[in-house]
N, C-alpha and C positions, 0 to 999 in steps of 0.2 A: 503494499500498500505505498500511497507517497506520504511525504511528511506532512504532519501538521499544519506547517506553514504554505504547505503550498495545498491542500486542502480547503484552507481555511481561506485562502484568497480566494479560492474560486466560488467557494462557497458565499464571501462578500460581493464579489461581481454580480452574482446571481441572485442576492438580496437587492441590491441597486436596482439591477435588471428589473426586479418585480414592483419593487417600490414605487418606481417611476410609471407603473402603469396605472397607480390610482392618484389622486391629488393629495396633501396632505388633510383636509377636512373629511375626504372619505377614509384613509386609514385611521385619523381620530376617531369617525363613528363605529367604524369596526374594531377598536381597539387594537391595532396591529404596530406594535414598538418593538423591534427585534431588539432582542438581547444583545449589548458587547461582548464582543468574544475575553476580552478581559476581564470583566466584569462575570462572565459564566465561569471562567478559569476561578476565580476569588469564590465563589460560591462554591462550585464543586470540591475545591481544597478544605473549606469548611467542612461541607458535608461528611466528608470521608473520615473525620475526626468522631462524627455519630454511629457511623454503619458497622455492625459488628458480623454480617453476612459476608462470605467470601463469592458465593455467586450470587453475581447480579442479576434480577428481572427488573428493568427500568420501564417505568410509563411515562412519556412527556405528551401531556393531553392538549397542548398547543405549540406543537413542532416545528412549525415554519421551516425555516431553511436550514434549521438543526444545531443552532448556536451551542447549547448544552449537551448534545450527542457528542459533535466532536471533540470539546472541550473534555469532556469525560474519557473519550477514549483514548487523546492525548496522557490526560492527567493520572489513569490508572494505574493503583500500586501493583506491582510484582505480582502480590500475593492474593490479586481480585481476579474473578474471570466474570466477562459478559455472556450471563446465558441466555438471555433476549432483551432486544428493547423494540417497546410498542410506541411509535409515534403516532398521533392525530393532529389531524389540521383539516380544518371545515372549509378554509377558502380554495376551491378548485383551483383558481390560477394559482396561488403559493404552490398547494398541494402537488398539482401533477407536475410542475418543472420541479419539484424539491424532489419527488420518489423518482425522477428518473435521473436526477442526479447522483442519487446515491445506489442505483440500481449497478453503476456504473464500480461502485467500490466496494469491495468485501469485508462488507460491514453486516452482520446480522440485524437487520433493522427490517421489521413490520413497519412499513408507513401506510398507515388507511387514511384516506380521505371521506372526513366525515366530520358530522357535529357530535365532541365530544358527551356533550352534555344528552345527548340522546342517547348513547350506546350503553348497554348491559358491559358487564365485566367478561373480556373474553379471557383472561388471565390474571391471576393474584400476582400482584408485583412484590419487590420490598422494598423499591426506592422509588420515589416519585420525584422529578425535578423540571420546575416549570417557573415560565413566565407568561401569565393566563394572560387572555386577551382583557384589556383596560375598557370595556365599556360602561357608557351610564346607563343608569337604569330607563330612560326614554328612551334609547335606541335599543334597546332588545323586546322582542315583538312577542316573545314565546314565555314572560315572567311568570304570567299565570301558570302556565304549564310547569314551567321548570319549579315555582316554590311548592305544588302539590307534590311535584317528584321529590324534592329532597325532603318534605315533609312525612312520606310514605317511607324513605329510606333511610333517614335515619332520626325522625320525629323533630325536627328542627324547623319553627313557620320564621319565613325567611321576609325580611322587610320589603316592600314594593321599590322602597327607593335602592336597596343595594346594586350595587355595581355586578356583571356577569361574572367577576372574578371569585366572588363568595359563592357562586352557586357551583364553580368548578371547585374549590374546594374541598365544599361537602359532598357532593356527587362525586369526588373520589373516592370517600371513605370506604365504597364495599372493593375498590380495587385494590386496597393497602392490605396486605396479611399482617397477622399479629407480630411484632415487634418490629413492621420496616418501617422506614424512615421517609418522612415528607418533607422537603422545601420548596418554598414558594417565594419568589419575587413580586411582591403585589405593591398598588400604594399606600402610602401611611396613615390615609383617611380613617380606616376603617380602627386606628387606637383611638380616636377621640368623639367619631359618627352615632350617633343613636342606631344607623342601619345595620352600623358596623357592631352592635351587642350580641348578636345571635352568633357572630364569628369567634367572637371573645369568650363565651357561653361554652361553643365546640372547643373551643384550645385550652378552655379550665378545666372542663370536667369530660370530654369523651375521649382526650388524648392526651398524652404527657407532651407538653411544649417544650422545648429544652432549650429555646435561644431565640429571642429578637434582637434583630440588629436595624438598626435606623441611620439613614446616610445624614450627612450634615444636609439641610433644605435647601441652601442657598446654592446648593449646585447638582443640576438633575444630573442622573446616570444614562439619561437616553438624549442625545442631541437633537431629536425632531419631538419632542413631547417636553412640556413644564411640569412636572411630575415630581412628587416627592416619593421615595422609595424604601422600603422597609423587608430584609428577609427574615421569613419565619422558619425555624426546622421543628420536627415533631415525631415523636414514634407514636403509633398505633398500638396505645397499650393505656389502661386506666393509670393516674395519676396517684402515688401517694398521697396521704393527709397531710405529710408536712412537703410537700412538694414546692420547689422553689424554680423559678425561670428567669435565666440569664438575660437582662436585657444590657445593649451593648449600643454606643452610638460613635461616629466619626467615617471619616472617609475609608479605614482600611477594616475589611472583617475579621482578619486574623489580629490585628493588632490595634484597636480601638481608642477613641481617645478618652471612651467612660465605658464604666459597664457595673453594674449594678445585679445583684441577686435579689428578688422580689417577691413575697411568699405568694402562692395562688388566694389565700386567704384575704391579703389585703386587696390584691386582683379583683376579687368577687367583688368589693366595695368602692373601685376606685372607677370612676366613669372616663378619665383621660388616662390611658395608657400611655400616652407620648412627654407625661413628666419624667419619667425612667428613663434614662439611668440618672438624668442632670439631678433631678431632685428628690428630696427625701419622701418615704413616706407621709402624708398629711396625719398631722396630729389632730383630735377634736379638742381644738381651740373654738370656745365659744365668743365669737367677735360678730359682730355685725356688718351686713354686705350691701353691697347697693339696691337689690330688691326689697331690703329692708325700708327702704325711702324712696323707689321709685319702681314705676312698671315700664318697661322698657320693650318696644314695640319698633318694628321696622318702617322705614319712610315709604309713601307709596310708590306704585310700580305704576305707569301710565300704561303700559304696552307697548308704545311708541314714541319716546321722548322726542323724536326729530319733530315731529305732527304735533305734539300735546304741548310743548313747552317753547314757546317765543320770549322774545324780548320786547321793549317795550315798541322801538321803531318797527318789528313787523308788525306788532299790532296795529298801530296808527296807521301804517302804509296800505293794510287790508280794511283798515276802517272797521274791525272788529268791537266788539262790545268791552272795552275793559272791567265791567262789573262781572262779567262771563267766567273773567279768570282769577286766581288769586297768586300772592306772589311764593315764589318758591326761589329757593337759593342754588346757587350751579354746585358743579361737583367739587368734594374736598380742596384737591389740588389747583383749583380756580382762584382760592378766595386766598384772599391776600392777609387778612386779617383773623385770627379766632373770634374777634369780638365784632358781631352783627348790630348795630345802629341804625336807628331808622326814623323816617320824615313823620310831617303830622298825621299822614294818611297809615301809618305803620309799614308801609312801603321800605325794604331793607335801602338801606342806603351805600349801592354799590356802584360801580362803572357804568355796566350793562345791566341793569337787573330783570330776572326773567319771571316769566308767567306763566301759569299752567292752565289750559281747559277746565273750568270747574264749573258747569252747568247740571242745574239738576231737572232741566224743562226739557219736555217731549219734542221730537223733531217737527210737527205740525207750529208747535209752540214758537219754536225758533225762527220757522219759516216765514211766520208771520211776525214775528218781534224783530228779528235780527237776522236780516235778506242775506246779509254780509256774513256772518256765521253758518249759515245754511249753505251757501255756496261753497264756504272751507269746508264744511262738512262731508259736501259731495265729493272735493277735491279726494280728500282721504279715503271716501269709498274705491274714488278712482284708481287710489293707488292700493287699495286693499288692506288699508289697516284695520277695517272692520273685520277682517278673517284673522290678522292677529291672536294667539293663543289666548291672552287676556283677556283682550277686547270681545273676543266672541261670544264670552262666557258671562259678560254682564246684562243686566235687564236692559240697558242703551250701551250701544259700544263705545261711545264717548264719555258716559259718564264715569268719576275717578272714585278709587278710593277716597274715604272721607277719614283725618286726621286733623287733632286739634295742633294749632301751633305748639311749640316750647321753647322754654328758655334753652332748653339743654337740648343739646346734640352731637355725636359722637360719628366721626367716620370710622365706619368698623373693619375697613381694609389697608393694607400699606405695607411698605417696607421699612424696617428702622434702618436709618441714613448713618446714625453714631451710634455705637456701641451705649447700651443702656437707656436708650432713649425707646420710648413707646411709638410704635408705627401710628398709633389711633388719637386721633385730636378731638379734642371737646370744644364745642364752639358756646358761645354764651350769646343768646340770640334776643334782643328786645325788639325784635320784628313781628310782623304777622303772616313770616314765611313759612313756609310747610317745605320738607324737605325728601327727594326722592331716595328710592331705596340703596344707593350708596352712603347713607345715612342710617343709624337706629335714634330712635327719640326716644328720651326720658325723660317720662311724663311724674312730676313729684307725686306721692302718695299723701294723703290728707293732713299726716303726723308732720311732714315737710315743706307742705305748699301754707300748713297755716303758720308755720314758723318762717315762713319768705316773706309770709303777707306782713307781720308784724317787724321782721329785721331782712329788707329786700337786700340790702348790702353783702349776705351773708350769698348769694347766688352765683355774683360773681367768684367769690373765694372759694366756691366749692368747685366751679371749674377750673380755676388755676392750681387748686389742690390734684383733681384728676390728669390734669396735663404735664403737673411733675411726678405723679407717679411710676417707681419703677417699671420697665419693659418687666421684668421677669413677673410681678405681682400682676402683671395684666395676662401675660401668656403663659401665664398658672393655668387658666382657665380658657386662654383662648387654642387656636391651633394653628400649624404652619406647614406650607406648601411649597410644593419644587419653588427655584429660584430664589427662595427666602420672603415670598408671599406670606403675609400674616392676617388671619381674619378673628373675629369675633361675635358670636352670635349674641341674640337677645338674654336666651336664660344664662349662657358663658358672662355675659357682662354682669346680670345680676348677681354673682355669683361672687363677684370681685369683693375683695376686705374695704370695708367703708368704714374703718375705725375713723378714719381722719374727720368725718362729719360730725362723730361725736364729739372728737377734740375739738373742731370749730365752734362748736355749740357749749363746749363747758366755756371756753375763753372768753364769748363774747357775755358771758354770765356776768 
């Protein structure tokens, strides 16, 4: 057989050729992101530390052009043998070309062009190596059937928001023999999101999870996808009562920057596994959180910002009725200040103020009272704005979600440009402007609202304190994505330590 370098070079040429047959958007929808050879080798070398069997029976359920297969054969220790390799690939374009490629090699590979999730086990294996397709839930046409199949096979009810990789892992359970080892390269999101809970439950209760390695999110492991990656290893055996999982972090799998053993008992009660290994186990400290003072909500989702949000000049040029619009703040990165002041009408004092269409009039009423607005809505129909996902679900396609304005807004996504600085910015808003869904809205609860009525100066002090919070305190509740993108959801923001509000109140007494 040719050398690994020669074969891998041929495989990479094939990969480039096949990737070029689809646009990046098409490959995104199909979750087709090939494993880099160097990463496959690193993963396999770590996997050998857990493999006890001498005769390998391998399953690769999303084989593609076979990055894992070639790396396995190149890295195989002398005391191990390959009994059989089963590779499954759903995409016939990739599958037929790759199967032909391997036919010419002296490799015992059973290359199957089919949908792995529809297959019954051909043979139980003792090793699974996989980078399953990263297909988001809205691109899975048969997720109801997959959910039923998972429940029938292992009794787990998967969330409808789960990505395809979660189904792959759970449906592989029957393929893996007792004491067999599985290794999966998957997105890190499952560590924190609610729809990852069932996978985490599986990793804690139905198998013995050995190691979870999370790569530095500032650097994606894939050149064609901005996604943070995690590798998990587990054995198909029930865990012991005092089992601990090794959490590691860093660019190197074998020599991680950080490492921590975390007990299963802790993980059963921890909603955010991405805390580890950087952070210690949470202590049951009784402190107030932001949800004790605020109700946190998302900003409005218009369905099509370019149509529904206009600046004042555009409204005047079209002779549209300003009274059927309400002020809305621009995206966070377009704001020059974190303090939004207002004119006498309550409009924000910005260089180019924006307004969102916000009428509750029926179309016949609009046609009679505001012919120019009626004509504008007809333009929207011509552009098929009324067919957008959010718009077509409304009573009238041009109606907007209703939110009250607030003095407290938060940009919930961003990147830290300085060490220790939070990527989330809090605004103090004195205007009547609402915000879109690139913000979170913090509505003071009655206890804080009454206090702010008596002592309005505390509002700006609270915002100042929020903006000075250590990024670690915020990210202890938020989540991180590929490229260093950080995000915090409403419930997560509500869990942030708010002891500083008590301190501000005490200082003001």
